[in-house]
C-alpha positions as CSV (number, residue, x, y, z in Angstrom):
1,M,-312.8,58.3,301.3
2,R,-311.5,60.3,304.3
3,P,-309.4,63.4,303.4
4,G,-306.4,62.1,305.2
5,V,-306.5,58.8,303.3
6,A,-307.0,60.7,299.9
7,V,-303.9,62.9,300.6
8,A,-301.9,59.8,301.5
9,L,-303.0,58.1,298.3
10,V,-302.0,61.1,296.2
11,L,-298.6,61.4,297.9
12,G,-298.1,57.7,297.4
13,L,-298.8,57.9,293.7
14,C,-296.4,60.9,293.4
15,G,-293.8,58.9,295.2
16,L,-294.3,55.9,292.9
17,A,-294.0,58.2,289.8
18,A,-290.7,59.6,291.2
19,A,-289.4,56.1,292.0
20,Q,-290.2,55.1,288.4
21,G,-288.2,58.1,287.1
22,R,-291.1,60.0,285.5
23,R,-290.5,63.7,284.9
24,P,-293.1,66.4,285.6
25,Y,-293.5,67.7,282.0
26,T,-294.4,71.3,281.7
27,G,-294.7,74.1,279.2
28,P,-296.8,74.7,276.0
29,N,-298.1,71.8,273.9
30,V,-296.7,70.8,270.5
31,T,-298.3,68.9,267.6
32,L,-296.1,67.3,265.0
33,D,-296.5,64.8,262.2
34,I,-293.3,64.6,260.2
35,K,-291.2,61.8,258.8
36,A,-287.4,61.4,258.6
37,A,-286.8,64.7,260.2
38,P,-283.2,65.6,261.1
39,L,-282.5,66.0,264.8
40,E,-281.4,69.6,264.2
41,D,-284.8,70.5,262.6
42,L,-286.7,68.9,265.5
43,L,-284.7,70.7,268.1
44,K,-285.4,74.0,266.3
45,V,-289.1,73.3,266.7
46,I,-288.6,72.6,270.4
47,A,-286.6,75.8,270.8
48,D,-289.4,77.9,269.2
49,V,-292.2,76.3,271.1
50,G,-290.4,76.2,274.5
51,K,-288.8,79.7,273.9
52,V,-285.4,78.2,274.9
53,N,-281.9,78.1,273.5
54,V,-281.0,74.6,272.3
55,V,-277.3,73.9,271.9
56,T,-276.1,70.6,270.4
57,V,-272.7,69.1,271.1
58,D,-271.5,66.4,268.7
59,A,-275.1,65.2,268.7
60,A,-275.2,63.1,265.5
61,A,-278.3,61.0,265.2
62,P,-280.4,59.4,262.4
63,P,-283.6,61.1,261.2
64,L,-286.7,60.4,263.2
65,D,-290.4,60.0,262.5
66,V,-292.4,62.1,265.1
67,K,-296.2,62.1,265.4
68,V,-297.6,63.7,268.5
69,K,-300.8,65.7,269.2
70,S,-301.0,68.4,272.0
71,V,-298.1,67.0,274.0
72,R,-295.9,69.1,276.3
73,W,-292.8,70.2,274.5
74,T,-290.6,69.0,277.4
75,K,-292.1,65.5,276.9
76,V,-291.4,65.6,273.2
77,L,-287.9,66.8,273.9
78,D,-287.4,63.9,276.3
79,D,-288.6,61.4,273.8
80,I,-286.6,62.7,270.8
81,V,-283.4,62.8,272.8
82,K,-283.9,59.3,274.2
83,R,-284.7,57.9,270.8
84,S,-281.5,59.5,269.5
85,N,-279.4,57.7,272.3
86,L,-278.4,61.2,273.6
87,A,-279.0,63.1,276.8
88,Y,-279.8,66.7,277.7
89,Q,-279.4,69.3,280.4
90,H,-282.2,71.8,280.9
91,V,-281.5,74.8,283.0
92,G,-283.5,78.0,282.7
93,N,-283.8,79.0,279.1
94,L,-280.9,76.7,277.9
95,V,-281.1,73.1,276.8
96,I,-277.8,71.4,275.9
97,V,-278.0,68.1,274.0
98,G,-275.1,65.7,273.7
99,K,-273.7,62.4,274.5
100,P,-274.8,60.9,277.9
101,E,-271.3,61.1,279.4
102,L,-270.9,64.8,278.5
103,I,-274.3,65.7,280.0
104,A,-273.6,63.7,283.2
105,A,-270.3,65.5,283.6
106,R,-271.9,68.9,283.1
107,K,-274.6,68.2,285.7
108,K,-271.8,67.7,288.3
109,T,-270.1,71.1,287.6
110,A,-271.0,74.2,289.6
111,K,-273.2,76.8,287.9
112,R,-271.4,79.8,286.6
113,K,-272.6,83.4,286.8
114,Y,-272.5,85.3,283.6
115,K,-272.1,89.1,283.3
116,G,-271.5,89.9,279.7
117,K,-273.5,92.0,277.3
118,V,-276.8,90.4,276.3
119,I,-276.8,89.3,272.6
120,D,-278.6,87.3,269.9
121,L,-276.5,85.0,267.8
122,D,-277.5,83.0,264.7
123,L,-274.8,80.9,263.0
124,V,-275.1,78.4,260.2
125,N,-272.1,76.2,259.2
126,A,-269.6,78.8,260.3
127,A,-266.0,77.8,261.0
128,A,-265.2,78.3,264.7
129,P,-262.6,81.2,264.2
130,A,-265.0,83.1,261.9
131,A,-267.8,82.6,264.4
132,A,-265.6,83.9,267.2
133,K,-264.7,86.9,265.1
134,L,-268.4,87.8,264.7
135,L,-269.0,87.4,268.4
136,A,-265.9,89.5,269.4
137,T,-266.9,92.3,267.0
138,A,-270.5,92.4,268.2
139,T,-269.6,92.4,271.9
140,G,-266.2,94.1,272.0
141,A,-265.0,91.1,274.0
142,G,-261.4,89.9,273.7
143,I,-262.0,86.3,272.6
144,A,-260.7,84.0,269.9
145,I,-260.8,80.3,269.1
146,D,-257.8,78.1,269.5
147,G,-257.7,76.2,266.3
148,K,-260.4,75.4,263.7
149,G,-262.1,72.8,265.8
150,P,-263.7,69.5,264.7
151,R,-267.1,71.0,264.0
152,S,-268.5,74.1,262.4
153,A,-270.8,76.3,264.4
154,H,-274.6,75.7,264.1
155,L,-275.9,77.9,266.9
156,R,-279.0,80.0,267.5
157,L,-279.1,81.9,270.7
158,K,-281.5,84.6,272.0
159,K,-280.9,87.0,274.8
160,V,-277.9,85.4,276.4
161,P,-274.9,87.1,278.0
162,S,-271.9,87.3,275.7
163,D,-269.6,85.4,278.0
164,Q,-272.1,82.5,278.1
165,A,-272.5,82.7,274.3
166,A,-268.7,82.4,273.9
167,E,-268.7,79.3,276.2
168,L,-271.5,77.7,274.2
169,L,-269.8,78.5,270.9
170,A,-266.7,76.6,272.1
171,L,-268.8,73.8,273.3
172,N,-270.8,73.6,270.1
173,T,-267.7,73.5,267.9
174,G,-265.4,71.4,270.2
175,T,-262.8,74.2,270.5
176,T,-261.1,76.2,273.2
177,L,-261.5,79.9,273.8
178,V,-258.4,82.0,274.2
179,A,-258.0,85.6,275.5
180,R,-256.8,88.4,273.2
181,P,-257.0,92.2,273.2
182,A,-260.5,93.4,272.6
183,P,-261.1,94.5,269.0
184,Q,-260.7,98.2,268.5
185,P,-263.3,100.2,266.4
186,R,-262.1,100.8,262.9
187,P,-262.6,104.1,261.0
188,P,-264.8,103.8,257.9
189,S,-262.9,102.5,254.9
190,A,-262.9,104.0,251.5
191,T,-263.0,100.5,250.0
192,C,-265.5,97.8,250.3
193,I,-265.1,94.6,252.3
194,A,-264.2,91.6,250.1
195,D,-263.9,93.9,247.2
196,T,-262.4,91.3,244.9
197,T,-265.3,88.8,245.4
198,Q,-268.6,88.7,243.6
199,M,-271.5,89.1,246.0
200,R,-273.1,85.9,244.7
201,Q,-270.0,84.0,245.8
202,L,-270.3,85.3,249.4
203,R,-272.4,83.2,251.9
204,L,-274.2,84.8,254.8
205,A,-273.1,82.5,257.7
206,G,-274.3,84.4,260.7
207,I,-275.9,87.4,262.3
208,A,-275.2,88.9,265.8
209,R,-277.3,91.5,267.5
210,A,-276.3,93.5,270.6
211,G,-278.6,96.3,271.8
212,T,-279.7,98.3,268.7
213,K,-276.8,97.2,266.5
214,S,-276.3,94.1,264.3
215,W,-273.5,92.5,262.4
216,A,-273.3,90.0,259.6
217,L,-270.7,87.3,259.0
218,F,-269.9,86.5,255.3
219,I,-267.7,83.7,254.1
220,D,-266.0,83.6,250.7
221,P,-265.2,80.5,248.6
222,T,-261.7,80.2,250.1
223,G,-263.1,80.3,253.7
224,G,-262.1,83.9,254.3
225,S,-264.5,85.6,256.7
226,Y,-265.8,89.2,256.8
227,V,-267.9,91.0,259.4
228,A,-270.0,93.9,258.2
229,T,-272.7,96.1,259.6
230,K,-275.3,98.6,258.4
231,G,-273.8,101.1,256.0
232,N,-270.9,98.9,255.0
233,C,-270.4,97.9,251.3
234,I,-269.3,94.4,250.4
235,G,-268.2,92.6,247.3
236,V,-267.5,93.6,243.7
237,G,-270.1,96.2,242.7
238,A,-270.3,97.8,246.2
239,T,-273.3,96.0,247.5
240,M,-274.6,98.1,250.4
241,I,-275.9,96.7,253.7
242,L,-279.2,98.5,254.2
243,G,-280.2,97.0,257.6
244,F,-281.2,94.0,259.6
245,G,-284.6,92.3,260.2
246,A,-285.6,89.3,262.2
247,G,-282.8,87.0,261.3
248,T,-282.2,88.7,257.9
249,V,-279.9,91.1,256.2
250,S,-281.2,93.6,253.6
251,L,-278.9,94.5,250.7
252,D,-278.9,97.2,248.1
253,L,-277.4,95.5,245.1
254,G,-276.5,98.7,243.4
255,D,-278.1,97.6,240.1
256,E,-281.1,99.7,239.1
257,D,-282.2,100.0,242.7
258,T,-282.6,96.3,243.1
259,S,-282.4,94.9,246.6
260,A,-282.3,91.5,248.3
261,V,-283.0,89.9,251.7
262,L,-280.6,87.2,252.9
263,R,-280.8,84.6,255.7
264,P,-277.9,82.6,257.1
265,R,-277.6,79.4,255.0
266,P,-275.3,76.4,254.9
């Protein structure tokens, strides 16, 4: 076959693939063999393999069976989202999954430039105002959530500007951000945070990291929220926060030198 004809054939096949709506799938491969997996769990795998931030917006879907072997993660994402009757937008290190009409509307909007402090944020079943309190404390930004919102925050972000994180938090929870004075640093208190609540009744709902500092979000049984950092004590018995690991908080329980490591949980 002459070179010119071969090039023309290749270009013709590429044009046919484009006409049929096929996507050029890229990135590392993924192998999965799981049954009845919740969409949220599948997207966590996608986020880890693709090294992207995945944000869901009112993305309810039934569990899925997924069996793939050495398939590009972008292809697996495409298949999972389509089978869930949802859509997604993939820009840089961010994937937003939601209803087709939402994603179509987002694709028409102009891209925004973000300039905030780079942070990591991990939230599990946190009410929107409490999640906003954690974000505001970690970044010194003057933000709050207008109302409780229809959804709690389930959000895991890595290395994103704080103003983008705030926007994604509002999107994830279905709320509206409002401006407020930036939180002022508080002097150390002689009393512990949530000092009338037993530590076992407090739930770790989130962790934020900005630079070399980290903060934890605790929720009590009444829905009250508390933000604490290394060196703070919390709960009855003066449990001390020793430090932070990769998505964990280390505690000194103050009982015969016992300690514990917590992760955000529902």
